Structure formats: structure tokens, C-alpha cells
C-alpha positions as CSV (number, residue, x, y, z in Angstrom):
1,M,-31.0,63.8,-14.8
2,R,-32.0,60.9,-16.5
3,H,-33.6,58.3,-14.3
4,A,-33.6,54.3,-14.7
5,Y,-35.9,52.1,-12.9
6,T,-36.2,48.4,-12.2
7,V,-39.0,46.2,-13.6
8,E,-40.9,45.9,-10.5
9,Q,-41.0,49.7,-10.2
10,V,-42.3,50.2,-13.9
11,R,-44.8,47.6,-13.8
12,S,-46.1,49.0,-10.7
13,A,-46.3,52.5,-12.1
14,E,-47.8,51.2,-15.2
15,S,-50.5,49.3,-13.0
16,E,-51.5,52.4,-11.0
17,L,-51.7,54.4,-14.5
18,M,-53.6,51.6,-16.3
19,A,-56.3,51.6,-13.4
20,K,-56.8,55.4,-14.4
21,L,-57.3,54.8,-18.1
22,P,-59.6,53.2,-20.6
23,D,-58.4,49.5,-21.7
24,G,-55.5,49.7,-24.2
25,T,-54.7,53.3,-23.8
26,L,-50.9,52.6,-22.8
27,M,-50.6,50.4,-25.4
28,Q,-51.7,52.6,-27.9
29,R,-49.7,55.5,-26.9
30,A,-46.3,53.1,-26.7
31,A,-47.2,52.0,-30.3
32,T,-47.7,55.6,-31.5
33,G,-44.3,56.7,-30.2
34,L,-42.8,53.3,-31.6
35,A,-44.2,54.0,-35.0
36,V,-42.9,57.4,-35.2
37,A,-39.5,56.5,-33.9
38,I,-39.1,53.9,-36.8
39,G,-40.2,56.4,-39.6
40,N,-37.8,58.9,-38.4
41,F,-35.0,56.1,-38.3
42,L,-35.8,55.1,-41.7
43,G,-36.4,58.4,-43.1
44,G,-39.7,57.9,-44.3
45,T,-42.1,54.9,-44.3
46,Y,-43.7,54.8,-47.9
47,G,-42.3,51.5,-49.6
48,A,-40.2,50.8,-46.5
49,R,-40.1,47.0,-45.6
50,V,-40.7,46.5,-42.2
51,V,-40.4,43.0,-40.5
52,L,-41.6,42.3,-37.0
53,L,-40.3,39.6,-34.8
54,I,-43.3,38.9,-32.3
55,G,-43.3,37.1,-29.0
56,S,-45.8,36.4,-26.4
57,G,-45.5,39.7,-24.4
58,D,-47.0,42.9,-24.4
59,N,-44.1,44.5,-26.4
60,G,-45.1,42.2,-29.3
61,G,-48.6,44.0,-29.1
62,D,-46.8,47.4,-29.1
63,A,-44.8,46.5,-32.1
64,L,-48.1,45.1,-33.9
65,Y,-50.0,48.2,-33.7
66,A,-46.8,50.1,-34.5
67,G,-46.8,48.0,-37.5
68,A,-50.5,48.7,-38.3
69,R,-49.8,52.4,-38.2
70,L,-46.8,52.1,-40.6
71,A,-48.7,49.9,-43.1
72,R,-51.2,52.6,-43.3
73,R,-48.5,55.0,-44.2
74,G,-47.3,52.8,-47.2
75,A,-45.0,50.5,-45.5
76,H,-44.8,46.8,-46.5
77,V,-45.1,45.2,-42.8
78,T,-44.8,41.5,-42.2
79,A,-45.0,40.0,-38.7
80,I,-43.1,36.7,-37.9
81,L,-45.1,35.2,-35.1
82,L,-42.5,33.4,-32.7
83,S,-45.4,32.6,-30.4
84,P,-49.2,31.1,-30.3
85,K,-50.1,33.5,-27.7
86,A,-49.0,36.5,-29.7
87,H,-51.2,39.6,-29.2
88,E,-54.4,38.6,-31.0
89,P,-55.8,42.1,-31.7
90,G,-52.7,43.6,-32.7
91,I,-52.3,40.8,-35.3
92,A,-55.9,41.8,-36.4
93,A,-54.9,45.5,-36.6
94,L,-51.8,44.7,-38.6
95,R,-54.0,42.6,-41.2
96,S,-56.9,45.3,-41.2
97,A,-54.1,47.8,-42.1
98,G,-52.7,45.6,-45.1
99,G,-49.9,44.1,-43.3
100,R,-49.3,40.3,-43.2
101,S,-48.4,37.7,-40.6
102,V,-46.3,34.6,-40.9
103,T,-46.2,31.9,-38.4
104,S,-42.9,30.6,-37.3
105,A,-42.1,26.8,-37.2
106,G,-41.7,26.7,-33.5
107,D,-38.1,25.3,-32.7
108,I,-36.5,26.5,-36.1
109,S,-32.8,26.8,-34.7
110,G,-31.4,24.5,-37.6
111,E,-33.8,26.2,-40.5
112,I,-36.2,28.7,-41.1
113,Y,-38.9,28.7,-43.9
114,D,-37.8,30.1,-47.0
115,D,-40.5,33.0,-46.7
116,I,-39.4,33.8,-43.7
117,V,-35.6,34.1,-44.6
118,S,-36.6,36.0,-47.6
119,E,-38.7,38.6,-45.7
120,L,-35.9,39.1,-43.2
121,A,-33.2,39.2,-45.6
122,G,-34.9,42.0,-47.6
123,A,-36.2,44.0,-45.0
124,D,-35.0,47.8,-44.3
125,V,-35.6,47.3,-40.8
126,V,-36.4,44.3,-38.1
127,V,-38.5,45.3,-34.9
128,D,-37.7,43.3,-31.9
129,G,-41.0,42.6,-30.1
130,I,-39.7,39.0,-28.9
131,V,-39.4,39.5,-25.3
132,G,-40.6,42.2,-22.6
133,I,-38.9,43.6,-19.8
134,G,-40.4,40.5,-17.5
135,G,-38.4,38.0,-19.8
136,R,-35.4,36.0,-18.7
137,P,-32.1,36.8,-20.3
138,G,-31.4,34.7,-23.5
139,L,-33.7,34.0,-26.3
140,R,-35.6,30.6,-27.6
141,P,-34.1,28.9,-30.5
142,D,-36.5,30.3,-33.3
143,A,-36.2,33.6,-31.8
144,L,-32.5,33.3,-32.0
145,A,-32.4,32.3,-35.6
146,A,-34.6,34.9,-36.8
147,V,-32.1,37.4,-35.3
148,R,-29.2,35.7,-36.5
149,V,-30.6,36.0,-40.2
150,A,-31.3,39.8,-39.6
151,E,-27.4,40.2,-38.4
152,Q,-26.4,38.0,-41.2
153,Y,-28.0,40.3,-44.0
154,G,-27.0,43.5,-42.2
155,V,-30.4,44.7,-41.4
156,P,-30.8,47.1,-38.7
157,I,-33.0,45.9,-35.7
158,V,-35.1,48.3,-33.7
159,A,-35.8,46.9,-30.1
160,V,-39.1,47.6,-28.3
161,D,-38.4,48.8,-24.8
162,T,-35.5,46.5,-24.3
163,P,-33.3,44.3,-26.4
164,S,-34.5,40.9,-26.1
165,G,-32.3,38.6,-24.2
166,V,-30.6,41.2,-22.0
167,D,-31.1,41.4,-18.2
168,V,-33.2,44.5,-17.5
169,D,-32.6,45.0,-13.9
170,S,-28.9,44.4,-13.8
171,G,-27.3,45.5,-17.3
172,E,-25.7,41.9,-17.9
173,T,-25.9,39.7,-20.8
174,P,-25.2,36.3,-19.7
175,E,-27.0,34.8,-22.7
176,P,-27.4,35.5,-26.3
177,H,-29.6,38.8,-27.1
178,V,-30.4,41.5,-29.7
179,N,-28.0,43.9,-30.4
180,A,-30.1,46.9,-31.7
181,A,-29.2,49.9,-33.8
182,L,-32.1,51.7,-31.8
183,T,-33.9,51.0,-28.7
184,V,-37.6,52.9,-28.3
185,T,-38.5,52.4,-24.6
186,F,-41.7,53.7,-22.9
187,G,-42.5,55.7,-19.7
188,T,-38.9,55.7,-18.3
189,H,-35.5,54.3,-19.0
190,K,-34.5,50.9,-17.5
191,I,-31.2,50.0,-15.7
192,C,-30.2,47.9,-18.8
193,H,-30.2,51.3,-21.0
194,L,-27.4,52.9,-18.9
195,V,-25.3,49.9,-17.6
196,D,-23.1,48.1,-19.7
197,P,-22.8,45.4,-21.3
198,A,-26.5,45.5,-21.9
199,A,-26.3,49.4,-22.6
200,S,-23.9,48.8,-25.8
201,A,-26.5,46.3,-27.0
202,C,-29.3,49.1,-27.0
203,G,-27.9,51.5,-29.1
204,P,-29.1,55.1,-28.9
205,V,-32.2,54.9,-26.5
206,H,-35.3,57.1,-27.6
207,L,-37.8,57.6,-24.8
208,V,-41.4,57.7,-25.5
209,D,-43.5,59.4,-22.4
210,I,-46.6,57.7,-21.7
211,G,-47.3,59.4,-18.6
212,L,-46.0,57.2,-15.6
213,D,-45.7,58.5,-12.2
214,L,-42.8,57.4,-10.8
215,P,-40.6,57.4,-7.6
216,P,-37.2,58.5,-7.0
217,A,-34.7,56.5,-8.8
218,L,-31.5,54.8,-7.3
219,V,-29.9,54.6,-10.7
220,Q,-29.6,58.0,-12.4
221,S,-27.5,59.7,-15.1
222,L,-26.2,63.4,-15.2
223,Q,-27.3,65.6,-18.1
224,A,-25.8,68.8,-19.2
225,A,-28.4,70.8,-16.9
226,D,-27.2,69.0,-13.7
227,V,-23.7,69.7,-14.5
228,R,-24.8,73.4,-14.6
229,A,-26.6,73.1,-11.3
230,L,-23.8,70.9,-9.7
231,Y,-20.8,72.7,-10.7
232,P,-19.2,75.2,-7.9
233,V,-18.9,78.4,-9.9
234,P,-16.8,81.0,-8.0
235,H,-18.7,84.2,-6.9
236,G,-17.5,87.8,-6.2
237,E,-16.4,87.2,-2.9
238,S,-14.3,84.1,-3.9
239,D,-10.7,83.7,-3.2
240,K,-8.1,80.8,-3.8
241,Y,-8.7,79.3,-0.5
242,S,-12.4,79.6,-0.5
243,R,-12.8,77.9,-3.8
244,G,-11.1,74.8,-2.5
245,V,-7.2,73.9,-2.1
246,V,-6.5,70.0,-3.2
247,G,-3.7,68.1,-2.2
248,L,-1.7,65.5,-4.7
249,M,0.1,62.5,-3.5
250,V,0.7,61.0,-6.9
251,G,3.7,59.9,-9.2
252,S,7.0,58.5,-8.5
253,T,10.5,58.5,-9.7
254,E,9.4,55.7,-11.6
255,Y,6.3,57.2,-12.9
256,P,6.7,61.2,-13.0
257,G,4.3,61.5,-15.7
258,A,1.5,60.4,-13.5
259,A,2.1,63.5,-11.5
260,V,2.0,65.7,-14.1
261,I,-1.0,64.3,-15.6
262,A,-3.1,64.0,-12.5
263,T,-2.0,67.7,-11.7
264,A,-3.3,68.9,-15.2
265,G,-6.6,67.1,-14.1
266,A,-6.8,68.9,-11.0
267,L,-6.2,72.4,-12.3
268,G,-8.6,71.9,-14.7
269,G,-11.3,71.8,-12.3
270,P,-12.9,74.3,-10.1
271,V,-10.3,74.7,-7.1
272,G,-8.3,78.0,-6.3
273,M,-5.1,76.1,-5.6
274,V,-3.3,72.9,-6.2
275,R,-0.6,71.3,-3.6
276,Y,1.9,68.6,-4.7
277,V,3.4,66.4,-1.9
278,G,5.8,64.0,-3.5
279,P,9.7,63.2,-4.2
280,D,11.6,66.6,-5.0
281,A,12.6,65.4,-8.7
282,V,8.9,64.8,-9.3
283,A,7.8,68.0,-7.6
284,A,10.3,69.8,-9.8
285,A,8.9,68.2,-13.0
286,V,5.2,68.9,-11.9
287,R,6.2,72.7,-11.1
288,E,8.1,73.0,-14.4
289,A,5.0,71.9,-16.4
290,H,2.7,73.7,-14.0
291,P,4.4,76.6,-12.1
292,E,1.3,77.8,-10.1
293,V,1.4,74.4,-8.3
294,V,2.7,74.8,-4.6
295,G,4.0,72.6,-2.0
296,A,2.8,70.8,1.1
297,G,0.1,72.5,3.4
298,R,-3.5,72.7,4.4
299,V,-5.9,71.1,2.0
300,Q,-9.4,70.3,1.6
301,A,-9.3,67.1,-0.1
302,W,-6.7,64.8,-1.6
303,T,-6.0,62.7,-4.8
304,I,-3.8,59.9,-3.9
305,G,-2.2,56.8,-5.6
306,S,-2.0,57.5,-9.4
307,G,1.6,56.1,-10.4
308,L,2.9,55.6,-7.1
309,G,4.3,52.2,-8.0
310,E,7.2,50.9,-5.5
311,E,6.9,54.3,-3.4
312,L,3.7,53.3,-2.1
313,D,3.4,54.2,1.6
314,V,0.4,52.4,2.8
315,P,0.6,53.4,6.3
316,R,0.8,57.1,5.7
317,I,-2.3,56.9,3.2
318,R,-4.2,55.1,6.0
319,E,-3.5,57.8,8.2
320,L,-5.1,60.4,5.5
321,L,-8.0,57.9,5.1
322,D,-8.7,58.3,8.5
323,A,-8.4,62.1,8.8
324,D,-11.3,64.6,8.3
325,E,-10.1,65.5,4.5
326,P,-12.1,63.7,1.7
327,V,-9.9,61.4,-0.4
328,V,-9.8,60.1,-4.1
329,L,-8.0,56.8,-4.1
330,D,-6.8,56.1,-7.3
331,A,-4.6,53.2,-9.1
332,D,-1.8,52.1,-6.6
333,G,-3.3,53.9,-3.9
334,L,-6.1,51.5,-3.8
335,K,-3.9,48.8,-2.5
336,A,-4.0,50.7,0.9
337,L,-7.8,50.5,1.3
338,D,-9.1,47.9,3.7
339,D,-12.7,47.0,4.8
340,S,-12.3,48.3,8.4
341,G,-13.3,51.8,9.6
342,D,-15.3,54.7,8.1
343,H,-14.5,55.6,4.8
344,V,-17.7,57.5,3.6
345,D,-15.6,60.5,2.4
346,V,-13.5,58.1,0.3
347,L,-14.1,58.0,-3.5
348,A,-12.3,55.1,-5.1
349,T,-11.5,55.2,-8.9
350,P,-10.6,51.6,-10.0
351,H,-10.6,49.8,-13.3
352,A,-12.1,46.5,-13.7
353,G,-9.0,44.8,-13.2
354,E,-8.4,47.0,-9.7
355,L,-12.1,46.1,-8.6
356,A,-11.5,42.5,-9.4
357,R,-8.4,42.6,-7.2
358,L,-10.3,44.3,-4.4
359,L,-13.1,41.8,-4.3
360,G,-11.2,38.7,-5.3
361,V,-12.9,37.7,-8.4
362,D,-11.9,37.6,-12.0
363,R,-11.6,40.9,-14.2
364,S,-14.0,39.3,-16.7
365,T,-16.6,38.4,-13.8
366,V,-16.4,42.3,-13.0
367,E,-17.0,43.5,-16.6
368,A,-19.8,40.9,-17.0
369,E,-21.5,42.5,-13.9
370,R,-20.4,45.8,-13.7
371,L,-23.3,47.3,-11.6
372,K,-23.5,44.4,-9.1
373,H,-19.6,44.5,-8.1
374,A,-19.5,48.2,-8.1
375,R,-22.3,48.1,-5.4
376,M,-20.5,45.1,-4.0
377,A,-17.4,47.0,-3.2
378,A,-19.2,50.3,-2.0
379,E,-20.9,48.0,0.5
380,R,-17.8,46.1,1.7
381,Y,-15.3,49.2,1.9
382,D,-17.9,51.7,2.9
383,V,-16.7,54.0,-0.1
384,T,-18.0,55.6,-3.1
385,V,-16.7,53.5,-6.1
386,L,-16.3,55.0,-9.6
387,L,-15.9,52.0,-11.8
388,K,-14.3,53.3,-15.2
389,G,-15.3,52.1,-18.3
390,A,-17.2,53.0,-21.6
391,T,-20.2,53.3,-19.3
392,T,-18.7,54.6,-15.9
393,V,-20.7,53.3,-12.8
394,I,-20.5,55.0,-9.5
395,A,-21.9,53.3,-6.4
396,S,-22.2,55.1,-3.3
397,P,-22.4,53.0,0.2
398,D,-26.1,53.9,0.6
399,G,-27.1,52.1,-2.8
400,E,-27.5,55.1,-4.7
401,V,-25.9,54.7,-8.2
402,R,-24.7,57.4,-10.8
403,V,-24.1,56.1,-14.4
404,N,-22.1,58.3,-17.3
405,T,-22.9,57.3,-20.6
406,N,-21.3,60.2,-22.8
407,A,-17.5,58.7,-23.2
408,T,-15.9,58.7,-26.4
409,P,-13.8,55.1,-27.1
410,W,-10.8,57.5,-27.9
411,L,-10.9,58.2,-23.8
412,A,-9.2,54.6,-23.7
413,T,-5.5,56.0,-23.5
414,A,-2.8,55.8,-21.0
415,G,-3.1,58.3,-18.2
416,A,-6.6,59.4,-18.8
417,G,-7.5,57.8,-15.7
418,D,-5.0,60.3,-13.9
419,V,-6.5,63.1,-15.2
420,L,-10.1,61.9,-13.8
421,A,-8.6,61.5,-10.3
422,G,-7.2,64.9,-10.2
423,L,-10.2,66.2,-11.4
424,C,-12.4,64.4,-9.1
425,G,-10.2,65.6,-6.3
426,S,-10.5,69.2,-7.3
427,L,-14.3,68.8,-7.4
428,L,-14.1,67.2,-3.7
429,A,-12.2,70.1,-2.5
430,A,-14.7,72.5,-3.9
431,G,-17.2,71.0,-1.5
432,L,-19.1,68.3,-3.6
433,T,-19.9,64.8,-2.1
434,P,-17.9,62.0,-3.3
435,L,-21.2,60.9,-5.4
436,D,-21.4,64.2,-7.1
437,A,-18.0,64.7,-7.5
438,A,-17.6,61.2,-9.1
439,A,-20.7,61.9,-11.3
440,L,-19.4,65.5,-12.5
441,G,-15.9,64.5,-12.7
442,A,-16.9,61.5,-15.2
443,Y,-19.3,63.7,-17.1
444,L,-16.9,66.4,-17.5
445,H,-13.8,64.2,-18.4
446,A,-15.7,62.5,-21.1
447,S,-17.0,65.7,-22.5
448,A,-13.2,67.0,-22.6
449,A,-12.2,63.9,-24.5
450,T,-15.0,64.2,-26.9
451,L,-13.9,67.8,-27.4
452,A,-10.1,66.8,-27.8
453,S,-11.0,64.1,-30.3
454,A,-12.6,66.5,-32.9
455,N,-9.1,66.2,-34.6
456,G,-8.5,62.6,-34.0
457,P,-6.5,60.6,-31.6
458,I,-6.1,62.2,-28.0
459,T,-3.7,61.9,-25.3
460,A,-4.3,62.4,-21.5
461,T,-2.6,65.5,-21.8
462,T,-4.9,67.0,-24.6
463,V,-8.0,65.7,-22.3
464,A,-6.6,67.6,-19.6
465,Q,-6.0,70.6,-21.6
466,S,-9.5,70.6,-23.1
467,L,-11.3,70.7,-19.6
468,P,-11.7,74.5,-19.5
469,E,-13.4,74.7,-22.8
470,A,-15.6,71.6,-22.1
471,T,-16.5,73.3,-18.7
472,R,-17.2,76.7,-20.3
473,R,-19.5,75.2,-22.7
474,L,-21.4,73.0,-20.1
475,I,-21.9,75.8,-17.4
476,T,-22.6,79.0,-19.5
């Protein structure tokens, strides 16, 4: 499991560790890991031109000491000091190793010294040591100007701990910020590394272990080992009923394809039987595509909503929401959700627009503040919320959050959400909690899409068809 923490939690853990170690030990550990990561990113250090953008925080010190190590390995290292409070021992270490430093002109939003522009334009990599994890979103004018020059000349930026300017604890990016080609973080992941839109600004994230002792995290991300541990693999005494039976109330005469696709998603999961409940004509289309599907009967979980359109039966859905079986509520089915009653066994799977309607806000607001609004909806409706997107945010009513980060952009295709809803219903019927079903479903769904996209563009059908092979690769 990948764990992500708040700034307060990280600082507390750092303080406890620093009290047990000689002064400066943690910074030296971080600088060593940073220097190695930069060298690997460059493919070698000798002769490389490295520019450090240095603010007043400790991550500026990390960058300076890393720069000294790179200079001793033959790199040409220049530090642009964006603050009069830049880390002085780090500056001294860089100069002693053969690096140089340049002081910025303060507010240089209109013009940067010629040699600073020349250094940035000719760099092989720029290291972002501008703002530490405690900084507020946004960049000061001189820092922003330097970042823009690097961007203008196409120089990749390696961020120290987090990209400067993002909101570390929320994953939001309300102000101008660094867009990194690589982020090197220390001790643990922070929330911004997992939650969009900040996660997209991080690029790949490389974690350097500096020995922190941390409490359980409320924000986590499943990895392949977690999938293997969670997946309900049948055993020798299993039968089709003990493996789970999922019921599907999806599709309509207007959208019969939604029923076929959601059923394919459910069949790609671990259950032993899938039941379809819907109009006769749609049921016929489902059985033609999937002859193993049967009709109404007892189930262990429901998937409801995908493609119901004008045939949405709100009273019937609310009856099922109040029954004992857990429910995946998708697409049109979300219109039946209200904020009364106990819905802790309900998994709602909206995209940003649907969540915006549930909360009475603009879609752009949800997209800018994904973690905040997923948590808000989970608390208001007492459900687990799976907010679909490039990084999927899953929030439970008790405040625990799972984030899925392994999706491919090819997954943005019509019907993909129907596959996910069917798969999550299958996982619920197999006995998983809504939080685990959502996290496991999102991971497998994204893995199947990645597998299917090996040959180019994909459809929802090819994603569903790839679920068995993607699952096999993960659990064996």
C-alpha cells in the first residue's frame, strides 16, 4: 500500500526522528537520495549542466547539498538564490565543491539578469528547491519568472519533495506552480503526490527513505501486492453461490449497450453468477452477448443505474438502497440518492459532472478540488464515493481515502464507466467492503485498460475482455 500524509504528520515524524539523530542528518540523507535520483534522471552527471532554484526552505538546503554532490561528480552546477534567507551551509558546500551561486534581482517578473537566463536556457535539468512542503500555493514573481524561462526552453524540472506552488494537503493547484518531469520526495508520499490536479504536476514520484516512523494514513493507494491480498480467489470448496451472485439493474430500451457492457464488467470479476433484471428486449440482448447470464433471483449485491435513462425507477431503487444487499450506484441511478437514511453499504461511482450535480456546485469546482468534494459527498450521503478521473479518488464516510493512479488516458472512452460499475458490483457480491471493492475495481479496471491499449485505441468492450488476463497477471 502506498501511504500519503499531511504536512503536519510529516513534520511531526521528522521532529521525532531529528531528536534522535545528529544535527543535519536528515538533510544529508535527503540530499544523497536527491543527487542519486537526478543522476539517474540525466543518465550520468559528468559534464551535465544543473541549475538549482533555491528558496528559503529546507528543501533549498536539500537541493544545495545535492548540487554539491553532483558538482563533485563532474556536473556544472549553478544555484540561483531566490531568497536572502537561502540555506547558508548548503551554499558554502556547493561553492566548496566547485559550484557557483547567483543572486536574483528580487522581483524580476519583467526581466531576469542575462546570465540567469543563459544558465537556465543552457541547463540539462533545473532543480526546484523553491518552496518547501509548508509553503502556500503559488509562486513569487521572481520564482515564477525563472520557472517560465525553464519551460520556455524545454528544460525538464526535478521537484524537491513537492512541486513548488501546489497545495500539498489537498492536491489542489489554485495558483501558478511548477510542473515537474520528476518529483523526488522524502520519507513518505504526501497527498499532492496522489491526488489530481497536483498529482499531474508531479510527474513520476521517486521516494527516498529517510527513516520516518509514521502513523496509519487516511489516504492510501493500492499496489499490486495489495491486489493479490484482497482479491477473492475461489478455493476447492467454492461453488457458484458461495463465490457471489450479483444482480444488474442497468440499461434500457434507449441504451441497451450499457446493459451489455456493464454485464461484461461483472463477468470479468470474481462472482459465480450474474443476474440481469430489466426490459425483455434488453435482457435478450444481454443473453445473446453473454449466454451465462440468468434472470431475477437472490443476489449478494446490486449494480444499478448505468444507461437507465428515462426508465429510471427511483422508488424501486430506493427500496434496494434500504435493503440488506450492498449496491453500486452509477450514472442515472445516482439521481435516486438522497441524504436521508443509512447508506454505508452503497458505493456511488460518479464522474465530476455527476458529483457536481449531487453537491450543487460547478463541475470545474469539483475538478479543481477532487479530494475535498469526494469527502464532502461521502459525508453528506453516508456512502462510499468513487470519483472517476485520471486519478480516481475513493472516499468512505469515515474519512478514509483510497486513490488509484495507474490509469491510462485511453480509458477515457464511452462505456468504460459501465464496465467499472459491473466489476465493482461483482467485487461487492464476492464479499468485499465498498471501500475495498472500489479500490480493487479501479485498479483492475485501469490495469485491463493498460493491457488492452498495448495495440492502440480501446473500447469499453476491449477493456472488459481484458479483465481476466489483467487479473491473472496480478494475482498469480
